[in-house]
Backbone and ligand atoms as CSV (ligand in chain L), in Angstrom:
chain,resi,resn,atom,element,x,y,z
A,1,UNK,N,N,97.795,103.038,102.944
A,1,UNK,CA,C,97.706,102.143,103.952
A,1,UNK,C,C,98.386,100.850,103.688
A,2,UNK,N,N,99.017,100.068,104.856
A,2,UNK,CA,C,99.395,98.878,104.709
A,2,UNK,C,C,98.350,97.920,104.599
A,3,UNK,N,N,98.692,96.816,103.746
A,3,UNK,CA,C,97.939,95.657,103.875
A,3,UNK,C,C,98.100,94.696,104.946
A,4,UNK,N,N,97.201,94.419,105.772
A,4,UNK,CA,C,97.324,93.770,106.877
A,4,UNK,C,C,97.028,92.126,106.823
A,5,UNK,N,N,96.785,91.876,105.494
A,5,UNK,CA,C,96.416,90.507,105.310
A,5,UNK,C,C,97.391,89.294,106.042
A,6,UNK,N,N,98.679,90.098,105.983
A,6,UNK,CA,C,99.768,88.942,106.450
A,6,UNK,C,C,99.724,88.682,107.964
A,7,UNK,N,N,99.087,89.488,108.853
A,7,UNK,CA,C,99.099,89.192,110.266
A,7,UNK,C,C,98.681,87.717,110.291
A,8,UNK,N,N,99.370,87.010,110.949
A,8,UNK,CA,C,98.961,85.487,110.950
A,8,UNK,C,C,98.048,85.025,111.897
A,9,UNK,N,N,97.248,84.039,111.784
A,9,UNK,CA,C,96.256,83.509,112.843
A,9,UNK,C,C,96.941,83.408,113.994
A,10,UNK,N,N,98.150,82.779,113.908
A,10,UNK,CA,C,98.792,82.410,115.214
A,10,UNK,C,C,99.145,83.712,116.092
A,11,UNK,N,N,99.533,84.613,115.534
A,11,UNK,CA,C,99.919,85.831,116.023
A,11,UNK,C,C,98.560,86.629,116.713
A,12,UNK,N,N,97.476,86.352,115.960
A,12,UNK,CA,C,96.191,86.819,116.624
A,12,UNK,C,C,95.983,85.940,117.858
A,13,UNK,N,N,96.168,84.752,117.692
A,13,UNK,CA,C,95.839,83.686,118.839
A,13,UNK,C,C,96.654,84.051,119.927
A,14,UNK,N,N,97.923,84.385,119.843
A,14,UNK,CA,C,99.091,84.497,120.803
A,14,UNK,C,C,98.767,85.912,121.561
A,15,UNK,N,N,98.415,87.014,120.940
A,15,UNK,CA,C,98.422,88.237,121.530
A,15,UNK,C,C,96.660,88.643,121.641
A,16,UNK,N,N,96.027,88.079,120.953
A,16,UNK,CA,C,94.531,88.534,121.033
A,16,UNK,C,C,94.572,89.949,120.081
A,17,UNK,N,N,93.143,90.249,120.078
A,17,UNK,CA,C,93.031,91.348,119.161
A,17,UNK,C,C,93.675,92.731,119.503
A,18,UNK,N,N,93.586,92.983,120.802
A,18,UNK,CA,C,94.439,94.064,121.405
A,18,UNK,C,C,95.915,94.248,120.888
A,19,UNK,N,N,96.389,93.077,120.915
A,19,UNK,CA,C,97.893,92.905,120.699
A,19,UNK,C,C,98.214,93.246,119.314
A,20,UNK,N,N,97.188,92.953,118.461
A,20,UNK,CA,C,97.105,93.075,116.960
A,20,UNK,C,C,97.148,94.570,116.636
A,21,UNK,N,N,96.177,95.046,117.298
A,21,UNK,CA,C,95.894,96.571,117.114
A,21,UNK,C,C,97.201,97.397,117.601
A,22,UNK,N,N,97.800,96.785,118.765
A,22,UNK,CA,C,98.761,97.719,119.387
A,22,UNK,C,C,99.974,97.489,118.100
A,23,UNK,N,N,100.197,96.197,117.637
A,23,UNK,CA,C,101.186,96.007,116.541
A,23,UNK,C,C,101.194,96.730,115.378
A,24,UNK,N,N,99.737,97.050,114.968
A,24,UNK,CA,C,99.414,97.740,113.944
A,24,UNK,C,C,99.877,99.359,114.151
A,25,UNK,N,N,99.797,99.620,115.296
A,25,UNK,CA,C,100.075,101.010,115.801
A,25,UNK,C,C,101.518,101.284,115.967
A,26,UNK,N,N,102.195,100.599,116.508
A,26,UNK,CA,C,103.657,100.827,116.773
A,26,UNK,C,C,104.614,100.070,115.952
A,27,UNK,N,N,104.250,98.997,115.570
A,27,UNK,CA,C,105.435,98.012,114.769
A,27,UNK,C,C,105.036,98.256,113.375
A,28,UNK,N,N,106.133,97.610,112.699
A,28,UNK,CA,C,106.106,97.866,111.146
A,28,UNK,C,C,106.248,96.549,110.593
A,29,UNK,N,N,104.978,95.964,110.297
A,29,UNK,CA,C,104.875,94.635,109.479
A,29,UNK,C,C,105.111,95.176,108.011
A,30,UNK,N,N,106.204,94.726,107.211
A,30,UNK,CA,C,106.063,94.933,105.806
A,30,UNK,C,C,106.070,93.472,105.176
A,31,UNK,N,N,106.136,93.597,103.902
A,31,UNK,CA,C,106.129,92.340,103.030
A,31,UNK,C,C,107.503,91.900,102.922
A,32,UNK,N,N,108.342,92.593,103.426
A,32,UNK,CA,C,109.795,92.025,103.060
A,32,UNK,C,C,110.133,90.883,104.129
A,33,UNK,N,N,110.873,89.855,103.363
A,33,UNK,CA,C,111.278,88.669,103.962
A,33,UNK,C,C,112.645,88.696,104.299
A,34,UNK,N,N,113.406,88.111,105.061
A,34,UNK,CA,C,114.754,88.103,105.285
A,34,UNK,C,C,115.070,87.045,104.322
A,35,UNK,N,N,116.330,87.527,103.506
A,35,UNK,CA,C,116.661,86.605,102.201
A,35,UNK,C,C,117.133,85.190,102.743
A,36,UNK,N,N,116.235,84.206,102.068
A,36,UNK,CA,C,116.670,82.833,102.582
A,36,UNK,C,C,118.302,82.533,101.892
A,37,UNK,N,N,118.579,83.127,100.680
A,37,UNK,CA,C,119.669,83.023,99.901
A,37,UNK,C,C,120.740,84.118,100.309
A,38,UNK,N,N,120.747,84.446,101.628
A,38,UNK,CA,C,121.839,85.655,101.879
A,38,UNK,C,C,123.165,85.251,101.431
A,39,UNK,N,N,123.634,83.885,101.510
A,39,UNK,CA,C,125.040,83.693,101.192
A,39,UNK,C,C,125.350,83.483,99.837
A,40,UNK,N,N,124.216,83.449,98.964
A,40,UNK,CA,C,124.349,83.523,97.405
A,40,UNK,C,C,124.325,84.830,96.843
A,41,UNK,N,N,123.816,85.951,97.595
A,41,UNK,CA,C,123.922,87.187,97.145
A,41,UNK,C,C,125.370,87.744,96.882
A,42,UNK,N,N,125.493,88.530,95.958
A,42,UNK,CA,C,126.749,89.108,95.609
A,42,UNK,C,C,126.983,90.429,96.231
A,43,UNK,N,N,128.253,90.301,96.801
A,43,UNK,CA,C,128.675,91.573,97.413
A,43,UNK,C,C,129.383,92.569,96.565
A,44,UNK,N,N,128.580,93.662,96.145
A,44,UNK,CA,C,129.053,94.502,95.082
A,44,UNK,C,C,129.790,95.833,95.504
A,45,UNK,N,N,129.416,96.139,96.766
A,45,UNK,CA,C,130.178,97.306,96.976
A,45,UNK,C,C,130.176,97.427,98.776
A,46,UNK,N,N,131.300,98.051,99.202
A,46,UNK,CA,C,131.548,98.378,100.578
A,46,UNK,C,C,131.555,99.816,100.900
A,47,UNK,N,N,130.787,100.303,101.889
A,47,UNK,CA,C,130.661,101.712,102.237
A,47,UNK,C,C,131.323,101.546,103.745
A,48,UNK,N,N,132.207,102.577,104.062
A,48,UNK,CA,C,132.773,102.652,105.263
A,48,UNK,C,C,132.376,104.122,105.875
A,49,UNK,N,N,131.914,103.950,107.105
A,49,UNK,CA,C,131.542,105.251,107.893
A,49,UNK,C,C,131.943,105.149,109.372
A,50,UNK,N,N,133.379,105.609,109.362
A,50,UNK,CA,C,133.919,105.606,110.914
A,50,UNK,C,C,133.980,104.106,111.206
A,51,UNK,N,N,133.210,103.921,112.475
A,51,UNK,CA,C,133.267,102.613,113.077
A,51,UNK,C,C,132.462,101.417,111.992
A,52,UNK,N,N,131.776,101.931,111.186
A,52,UNK,CA,C,130.759,100.953,110.489
A,52,UNK,C,C,131.384,100.710,109.333
A,53,UNK,N,N,131.160,99.349,109.009
A,53,UNK,CA,C,131.492,98.920,107.573
A,53,UNK,C,C,130.219,98.220,107.040
A,54,UNK,N,N,129.924,98.599,105.984
A,54,UNK,CA,C,128.704,98.180,105.284
A,54,UNK,C,C,128.863,97.390,103.960
A,55,UNK,N,N,128.594,96.068,104.040
A,55,UNK,CA,C,128.740,95.264,102.927
A,55,UNK,C,C,127.290,95.404,102.149
A,56,UNK,N,N,127.328,95.706,100.851
A,56,UNK,CA,C,125.864,95.631,100.347
A,56,UNK,C,C,125.824,94.586,99.250
A,57,UNK,N,N,124.958,94.020,99.176
A,57,UNK,CA,C,124.487,92.737,98.281
A,57,UNK,C,C,123.308,92.693,97.683
A,58,UNK,N,N,123.240,92.033,96.420
A,58,UNK,CA,C,122.031,91.649,95.565
A,58,UNK,C,C,122.153,90.451,94.891
A,59,UNK,N,N,121.199,90.164,94.214
A,59,UNK,CA,C,121.260,88.823,93.301
A,59,UNK,C,C,122.138,89.273,92.013
A,60,UNK,N,N,122.619,88.220,91.430
A,60,UNK,CA,C,123.212,88.367,90.147
A,60,UNK,C,C,122.248,88.943,89.056
A,61,UNK,N,N,121.065,88.350,89.193
A,61,UNK,CA,C,119.802,88.670,88.395
A,61,UNK,C,C,119.656,90.093,88.301
A,62,UNK,N,N,119.640,90.834,89.557
A,62,UNK,CA,C,119.599,92.364,89.652
A,62,UNK,C,C,120.600,93.067,88.851
A,63,UNK,N,N,121.678,92.509,89.240
A,63,UNK,CA,C,123.125,93.177,88.639
A,63,UNK,C,C,123.084,93.162,87.180
A,64,UNK,N,N,122.571,91.986,86.493
A,64,UNK,CA,C,122.530,91.932,85.095
A,64,UNK,C,C,121.601,92.938,84.575
A,65,UNK,N,N,120.364,92.951,85.382
A,65,UNK,CA,C,119.400,93.729,84.874
A,65,UNK,C,C,119.668,95.319,84.851
A,66,UNK,N,N,120.490,95.441,85.749
A,66,UNK,CA,C,121.011,96.916,85.965
A,66,UNK,C,C,121.953,97.217,84.979
A,67,UNK,N,N,122.763,96.321,84.595
A,67,UNK,CA,C,123.852,96.478,83.508
A,67,UNK,C,C,123.214,96.672,82.195
A,68,UNK,N,N,122.246,95.812,82.064
A,68,UNK,CA,C,121.324,95.932,80.720
A,68,UNK,C,C,120.495,97.088,80.513
A,69,UNK,N,N,120.205,97.745,81.824
A,69,UNK,CA,C,119.450,99.001,81.663
A,69,UNK,C,C,117.873,98.540,81.764
A,70,UNK,N,N,117.627,97.364,82.445
A,70,UNK,CA,C,116.327,96.976,82.482
A,70,UNK,C,C,115.914,96.774,83.833
A,71,UNK,N,N,114.489,97.049,83.980
A,71,UNK,CA,C,113.906,97.092,85.416
A,71,UNK,C,C,114.550,95.853,86.395
A,72,UNK,N,N,114.652,96.085,87.583
A,72,UNK,CA,C,115.070,94.921,88.537
A,72,UNK,C,C,113.903,94.169,88.779
A,73,UNK,N,N,114.224,92.786,88.779
A,73,UNK,CA,C,113.016,91.790,88.673
A,73,UNK,C,C,112.257,91.835,90.029
A,74,UNK,N,N,111.245,91.568,90.171
A,74,UNK,CA,C,110.526,91.350,91.454
A,74,UNK,C,C,110.824,90.171,92.200
A,75,UNK,N,N,110.999,90.333,93.394
A,75,UNK,CA,C,111.421,89.284,94.403
A,75,UNK,C,C,112.925,89.645,94.644
A,76,UNK,N,N,113.494,90.520,94.008
A,76,UNK,CA,C,114.963,90.937,94.433
A,76,UNK,C,C,115.105,91.550,95.766
A,77,UNK,N,N,116.035,91.006,96.591
A,77,UNK,CA,C,116.709,91.697,97.731
A,77,UNK,C,C,117.572,92.538,97.457
A,78,UNK,N,N,117.799,93.571,98.156
A,78,UNK,CA,C,119.098,94.392,98.434
A,78,UNK,C,C,119.430,94.319,99.905
A,79,UNK,N,N,120.375,93.984,100.237
A,79,UNK,CA,C,120.949,93.896,101.650
A,79,UNK,C,C,121.893,94.746,102.053
A,80,UNK,N,N,121.965,95.469,102.958
A,80,UNK,CA,C,123.097,96.328,103.594
A,80,UNK,C,C,123.404,95.555,104.921
A,81,UNK,N,N,124.624,94.989,105.002
A,81,UNK,CA,C,125.040,94.252,106.167
A,81,UNK,C,C,125.986,95.376,106.886
A,82,UNK,N,N,125.342,95.620,108.280
A,82,UNK,CA,C,126.078,96.739,108.959
A,82,UNK,C,C,127.162,96.098,110.092
A,83,UNK,N,N,128.443,95.909,109.623
A,83,UNK,CA,C,129.461,95.514,110.684
A,83,UNK,C,C,130.105,96.634,111.743
A,84,UNK,N,N,130.069,96.192,112.857
A,84,UNK,CA,C,130.730,96.927,113.942
A,84,UNK,C,C,131.818,96.116,114.558
A,85,UNK,N,N,133.021,96.540,114.676
A,85,UNK,CA,C,134.171,95.681,115.188
A,85,UNK,C,C,134.029,94.214,114.479
A,86,UNK,N,N,133.858,94.163,113.406
A,86,UNK,CA,C,133.901,92.775,112.700
A,86,UNK,C,C,132.637,91.900,113.055
A,87,UNK,N,N,131.776,92.311,113.738
A,87,UNK,CA,C,130.642,91.531,114.067
A,87,UNK,C,C,129.405,92.339,113.370
A,88,UNK,N,N,128.487,91.240,112.860
A,88,UNK,CA,C,127.141,91.811,112.448
A,88,UNK,C,C,126.448,92.434,113.364
A,89,UNK,N,N,125.903,93.709,113.126
A,89,UNK,CA,C,125.306,94.587,114.005
A,89,UNK,C,C,123.682,94.570,113.625
A,90,UNK,N,N,123.435,94.852,112.263
A,90,UNK,CA,C,122.136,94.853,111.851
A,90,UNK,C,C,122.135,94.728,110.130
A,91,UNK,N,N,120.900,94.289,109.624
A,91,UNK,CA,C,120.686,94.227,108.278
A,91,UNK,C,C,119.691,95.167,107.821
A,92,UNK,N,N,119.895,95.976,106.911
A,92,UNK,CA,C,118.819,96.734,106.210
A,92,UNK,C,C,118.609,96.075,104.917
A,93,UNK,N,N,117.325,95.717,104.819
A,93,UNK,CA,C,116.703,94.995,103.557
A,93,UNK,C,C,115.811,95.785,102.910
A,94,UNK,N,N,115.964,95.870,101.452
A,94,UNK,CA,C,115.058,96.259,100.568
A,94,UNK,C,C,114.430,95.229,99.839
A,95,UNK,N,N,113.218,95.179,99.381
A,95,UNK,CA,C,112.801,93.962,98.471
A,95,UNK,C,C,111.821,94.651,97.727
A,96,UNK,N,N,111.638,94.121,96.389
A,96,UNK,CA,C,110.764,94.550,95.374
A,96,UNK,C,C,109.623,93.378,95.038
A,97,UNK,N,N,108.310,93.794,95.121
A,97,UNK,CA,C,107.512,92.776,94.712
A,97,UNK,C,C,106.333,93.489,93.709
A,98,UNK,N,N,105.680,92.618,93.127
A,98,UNK,CA,C,104.578,93.196,92.170
A,98,UNK,C,C,103.557,93.919,92.832
A,99,UNK,N,N,103.291,95.155,92.573
A,99,UNK,CA,C,102.289,95.864,93.101
A,99,UNK,C,C,102.401,96.109,94.637
A,100,UNK,N,N,103.748,95.913,95.252
A,100,UNK,CA,C,103.806,96.263,96.520
A,100,UNK,C,C,103.603,97.674,97.082
A,101,UNK,N,N,103.881,98.534,96.000
A,101,UNK,CA,C,103.854,99.930,96.155
A,101,UNK,C,C,102.340,100.339,96.688
A,102,UNK,N,N,101.500,99.528,96.165
A,102,UNK,CA,C,99.968,99.831,96.223
A,102,UNK,C,C,99.632,99.650,97.900
A,103,UNK,N,N,100.405,99.133,98.791
A,103,UNK,CA,C,100.074,99.133,100.104
A,103,UNK,C,C,100.240,100.538,100.697
A,104,UNK,N,N,100.844,101.471,99.954
A,104,UNK,CA,C,100.960,102.715,100.536
A,104,UNK,C,C,100.422,103.743,100.031
A,105,UNK,N,N,100.173,104.756,100.555
A,105,UNK,CA,C,99.746,106.134,99.986
A,105,UNK,C,C,100.645,106.635,98.733
A,106,UNK,N,N,100.238,107.493,97.987
A,106,UNK,CA,C,101.338,107.681,96.693
A,106,UNK,C,C,102.599,108.494,97.393
A,107,UNK,N,N,102.159,109.374,98.413
A,107,UNK,CA,C,103.308,110.284,99.063
A,107,UNK,C,C,104.231,109.605,99.623
A,108,UNK,N,N,104.010,108.354,100.064
A,108,UNK,CA,C,104.978,107.574,100.756
A,108,UNK,C,C,105.666,106.584,100.050
A,109,UNK,N,N,105.006,106.080,98.857
A,109,UNK,CA,C,105.355,104.946,98.116
A,109,UNK,C,C,106.893,105.131,97.416
A,110,UNK,N,N,107.626,104.150,97.539
A,110,UNK,CA,C,108.856,104.115,96.828
A,110,UNK,C,C,108.805,102.990,95.861
A,111,UNK,N,N,108.241,103.110,94.666
A,111,UNK,CA,C,107.893,102.386,93.725
A,111,UNK,C,C,107.269,100.998,94.117
A,112,UNK,N,N,107.860,99.755,93.967
A,112,UNK,CA,C,107.336,98.715,94.411
A,112,UNK,C,C,108.217,98.083,95.357
A,113,UNK,N,N,108.965,99.070,96.108
A,113,UNK,CA,C,110.083,98.343,97.119
A,113,UNK,C,C,109.298,98.635,98.462
A,114,UNK,N,N,109.647,97.547,99.409
A,114,UNK,CA,C,109.307,97.782,100.845
A,114,UNK,C,C,110.712,97.561,101.550
A,115,UNK,N,N,110.848,97.999,102.973
A,115,UNK,CA,C,111.858,98.030,103.676
A,115,UNK,C,C,111.775,97.344,104.882
A,116,UNK,N,N,112.891,96.876,105.303
A,116,UNK,CA,C,112.919,96.488,106.946
A,116,UNK,C,C,114.295,96.273,107.338
A,117,UNK,N,N,114.265,96.613,108.928
A,117,UNK,CA,C,115.430,96.654,109.601
A,117,UNK,C,C,115.523,95.231,110.538
A,118,UNK,N,N,116.486,94.615,110.161
A,118,UNK,CA,C,116.666,93.401,111.176
A,118,UNK,C,C,118.021,93.479,111.950
A,119,UNK,N,N,117.791,92.917,113.408
A,119,UNK,CA,C,119.174,93.096,114.208
A,119,UNK,C,C,119.930,92.076,113.624
A,120,UNK,N,N,121.098,91.771,114.326
A,120,UNK,CA,C,122.083,90.784,113.700
A,120,UNK,C,C,121.612,89.411,114.098
A,121,UNK,N,N,120.550,88.975,114.994
A,121,UNK,CA,C,120.082,87.730,115.094
A,121,UNK,C,C,118.792,87.320,114.260
A,122,UNK,N,N,118.548,88.634,113.345
A,122,UNK,CA,C,117.634,88.390,112.024
A,122,UNK,C,C,116.238,88.628,112.730
A,123,UNK,N,N,116.149,89.309,114.173
A,123,UNK,CA,C,114.795,89.494,114.220
A,123,UNK,C,C,114.374,90.991,113.922
A,124,UNK,N,N,113.133,91.231,113.581
A,124,UNK,CA,C,112.943,92.585,113.181
A,124,UNK,C,C,112.835,93.555,114.204
A,125,UNK,N,N,113.532,94.773,113.923
A,125,UNK,CA,C,113.643,95.862,114.815
A,125,UNK,C,C,112.106,96.511,114.857
A,126,UNK,N,N,111.269,96.244,115.848
A,126,UNK,CA,C,109.890,96.559,115.887
A,126,UNK,C,C,109.489,97.900,116.444
A,127,UNK,N,N,110.747,98.625,116.684
A,127,UNK,CA,C,110.414,100.161,116.981
A,127,UNK,C,C,110.738,100.932,115.768
A,128,UNK,N,N,111.020,100.277,114.553
A,128,UNK,CA,C,111.176,101.066,113.614
A,128,UNK,C,C,109.984,101.390,112.766
A,129,UNK,N,N,109.847,102.469,112.133
A,129,UNK,CA,C,108.836,102.872,111.057
A,129,UNK,C,C,109.647,103.019,109.747
A,130,UNK,N,N,109.188,101.902,108.954
A,130,UNK,CA,C,109.913,102.116,107.771
A,130,UNK,C,C,109.537,103.298,106.875
A,131,UNK,N,N,108.516,103.996,107.209
A,131,UNK,CA,C,108.496,105.296,106.584
A,131,UNK,C,C,109.647,106.159,106.229
A,132,UNK,N,N,110.503,106.035,107.441
A,132,UNK,CA,C,111.657,106.806,107.555
A,132,UNK,C,C,112.507,106.360,106.506
A,133,UNK,N,N,112.833,104.960,106.280
A,133,UNK,CA,C,113.602,104.271,105.282
A,133,UNK,C,C,113.191,105.053,103.869
A,134,UNK,N,N,111.809,105.061,103.819
A,134,UNK,CA,C,111.227,105.460,102.412
A,134,UNK,C,C,111.426,106.895,102.230
A,135,UNK,N,N,111.418,107.670,103.328
A,135,UNK,CA,C,111.464,109.079,103.207
A,135,UNK,C,C,112.720,109.635,102.552
A,136,UNK,N,N,113.906,108.638,103.068
A,136,UNK,CA,C,115.299,108.955,102.608
A,136,UNK,C,C,115.482,108.419,101.078
A,137,UNK,N,N,115.099,107.160,100.846
A,137,UNK,CA,C,115.350,106.446,99.720
A,137,UNK,C,C,114.431,107.072,98.557
A,138,UNK,N,N,113.270,107.786,98.894
A,138,UNK,CA,C,112.670,108.340,97.674
A,138,UNK,C,C,113.334,109.208,96.747
A,139,UNK,N,N,114.504,109.998,97.434
A,139,UNK,CA,C,115.232,110.846,96.648
A,139,UNK,C,C,116.013,110.056,95.532
A,140,UNK,N,N,116.011,108.688,95.531
A,140,UNK,CA,C,116.855,108.061,94.655
A,140,UNK,C,C,115.746,107.325,93.543
A,141,UNK,N,N,114.843,108.032,93.254
A,141,UNK,CA,C,113.484,107.482,92.455
A,141,UNK,C,C,114.274,107.091,90.929
A,142,UNK,N,N,115.119,108.047,90.500
A,142,UNK,CA,C,115.562,107.800,89.200
A,142,UNK,C,C,116.478,106.739,89.024
A,143,UNK,N,N,116.873,106.029,90.179
A,143,UNK,CA,C,117.945,104.856,90.085
A,143,UNK,C,C,117.271,103.683,90.821
A,144,UNK,N,N,115.765,103.454,90.633
A,144,UNK,CA,C,115.210,102.289,91.452
A,144,UNK,C,C,115.332,102.426,92.990
A,145,UNK,N,N,115.344,103.936,93.435
A,145,UNK,CA,C,115.427,103.979,94.861
A,145,UNK,C,C,116.627,103.499,95.592
A,146,UNK,N,N,117.747,103.206,95.029
A,146,UNK,CA,C,118.934,102.723,95.509
A,146,UNK,C,C,119.896,103.859,95.306
A,147,UNK,N,N,120.714,103.885,96.459
A,147,UNK,CA,C,121.779,105.049,96.633
A,147,UNK,C,C,123.096,104.385,96.046
A,148,UNK,N,N,123.316,103.139,95.880
A,148,UNK,CA,C,124.547,102.582,95.395
A,148,UNK,C,C,124.429,101.839,94.113
A,149,UNK,N,N,123.191,101.848,93.488
A,149,UNK,CA,C,123.060,101.205,92.348
A,149,UNK,C,C,123.993,101.769,91.050
A,150,UNK,N,N,124.124,103.008,91.188
A,150,UNK,CA,C,125.140,103.616,90.147
A,150,UNK,C,C,126.610,102.832,90.237
A,151,UNK,N,N,127.009,102.105,91.156
A,151,UNK,CA,C,128.144,101.582,91.355
A,151,UNK,C,C,128.191,100.185,90.337
A,152,UNK,N,N,127.045,99.630,90.278
A,152,UNK,CA,C,126.694,98.423,89.551
A,152,UNK,C,C,127.409,98.126,88.265
A,153,UNK,N,N,127.250,99.238,87.533
A,153,UNK,CA,C,127.750,99.038,86.035
A,153,UNK,C,C,129.099,98.769,86.369
A,154,UNK,N,N,129.780,99.391,87.132
A,154,UNK,CA,C,131.368,99.162,87.247
A,154,UNK,C,C,131.839,98.145,88.031
A,155,UNK,N,N,130.764,97.210,88.492
A,155,UNK,CA,C,131.244,96.133,89.184
A,155,UNK,C,C,131.694,94.871,88.207
A,156,UNK,N,N,132.822,94.356,88.499
A,156,UNK,CA,C,133.301,93.295,87.619
A,156,UNK,C,C,133.679,92.153,88.578
A,157,UNK,N,N,133.249,91.972,89.640
A,157,UNK,CA,C,133.454,90.798,90.415
A,157,UNK,C,C,134.160,91.110,91.794
A,158,UNK,N,N,134.823,92.225,91.951
A,158,UNK,CA,C,135.362,92.483,93.273
A,158,UNK,C,C,134.629,93.725,93.783
A,159,UNK,N,N,134.273,93.663,95.153
A,159,UNK,CA,C,133.354,94.751,95.718
A,159,UNK,C,C,133.950,95.862,95.456
A,160,UNK,N,N,133.286,96.936,95.040
A,160,UNK,CA,C,133.857,98.467,94.803
A,160,UNK,C,C,134.049,99.191,96.219
A,161,UNK,N,N,135.110,99.616,96.353
A,161,UNK,CA,C,135.250,100.218,97.838
A,161,UNK,C,C,135.258,101.602,97.807
L,1,HEC,C1,C,119.146,109.429,106.215
L,1,HEC,C2,C,118.933,108.623,104.852
L,1,HEC,C3,C,118.638,107.060,104.990
L,1,HEC,C4,C,117.692,106.361,105.737
L,1,HEC,C5,C,116.741,106.999,106.854
L,1,HEC,C6,C,117.758,105.093,105.279
L,1,HEC,N1,N,118.810,104.980,104.260
L,1,HEC,FE1,FE,119.156,103.174,103.536
L,1,HEC,N2,N,120.735,104.064,102.625
L,1,HEC,C7,C,121.013,105.528,102.686
L,1,HEC,C8,C,122.403,105.791,101.956
L,1,HEC,C9,C,123.024,106.992,101.847
L,1,HEC,C10,C,122.890,104.399,101.418
L,1,HEC,C11,C,124.136,104.136,100.764
L,1,HEC,C12,C,125.113,103.451,101.677
L,1,HEC,C13,C,125.635,104.500,102.636
L,1,HEC,O1,O,125.950,105.594,102.194
L,1,HEC,O2,O,125.771,104.159,103.792
L,1,HEC,C14,C,121.811,103.680,101.926
L,1,HEC,C15,C,121.733,102.127,101.357
L,1,HEC,C16,C,120.657,101.162,101.694
L,1,HEC,C17,C,120.653,99.956,101.057
L,1,HEC,C18,C,121.730,99.358,100.133
L,1,HEC,C19,C,121.059,99.460,98.713
L,1,HEC,C20,C,121.119,101.009,98.257
L,1,HEC,O3,O,120.192,101.928,98.258
L,1,HEC,O4,O,122.331,101.473,97.817
L,1,HEC,C21,C,119.709,99.262,101.748
L,1,HEC,C22,C,119.073,97.998,101.547
L,1,HEC,C23,C,118.969,100.174,102.572
L,1,HEC,N3,N,119.806,101.442,102.499
L,1,HEC,C24,C,117.917,100.061,103.455
L,1,HEC,C25,C,117.337,101.026,104.398
L,1,HEC,C26,C,116.320,100.638,105.437
L,1,HEC,C27,C,115.830,99.131,105.666
L,1,HEC,C28,C,116.193,101.720,106.150
L,1,HEC,C29,C,115.271,101.924,107.288
L,1,HEC,C30,C,115.472,101.048,108.269
L,1,HEC,C31,C,116.923,102.767,105.393
L,1,HEC,N4,N,117.710,102.353,104.481
L,1,HEC,C32,C,117.078,104.038,105.934
L,1,HEC,C33,C,120.324,106.515,103.162
L,1,HEC,C34,C,119.190,106.222,104.057
């Protein structure tokens, strides 16, 4: 089960209890926050899929940890910036936090990582159920649930294309 402690008082006030129940049923609150330091994250690889160009970024600390074969520190963000025709379309964000995995049943859990989909204006896509993100990324358990983490040991400052 998700931990709903984070539903703020103001959102309860604004929408009433029914609104909160509705958002629990249909929307996906997770613990992920949009990275405040997006511009400071390091772009380590680019993935191109037809019209879509994905810039994938994380912190220098996470890059150093992976290169050293150590666990990725709590608080780390991984961001996939999805560009279409040169414009940002959406951001896919993964973030790791201490014991965040405990918010979910074991069959859904992806270590201590949680997921979120933000639109280009950084608003959350409230139609997305992030269980779908986890369902795919769980196959990457052996590499901290990352698909492109294997590229990081080869990263020397120029994004790997
Ligand atoms: C169908 C499988 C699938 C689903 C569903 C999926 N992903 Fe991914 N994700 C990938 C793949 C594959 C990559 C590697 C980049 C690529 O190939 O486009 C990736 C890469 C990422 C990355 C960059 C770090 C990494 O793992 O390499 C982030 C962040 C990410 N996804 C977040 C999300 C979020 C958030 C969602 C849900 C909104 C999501 N993903 C849903 C397959 C998936």
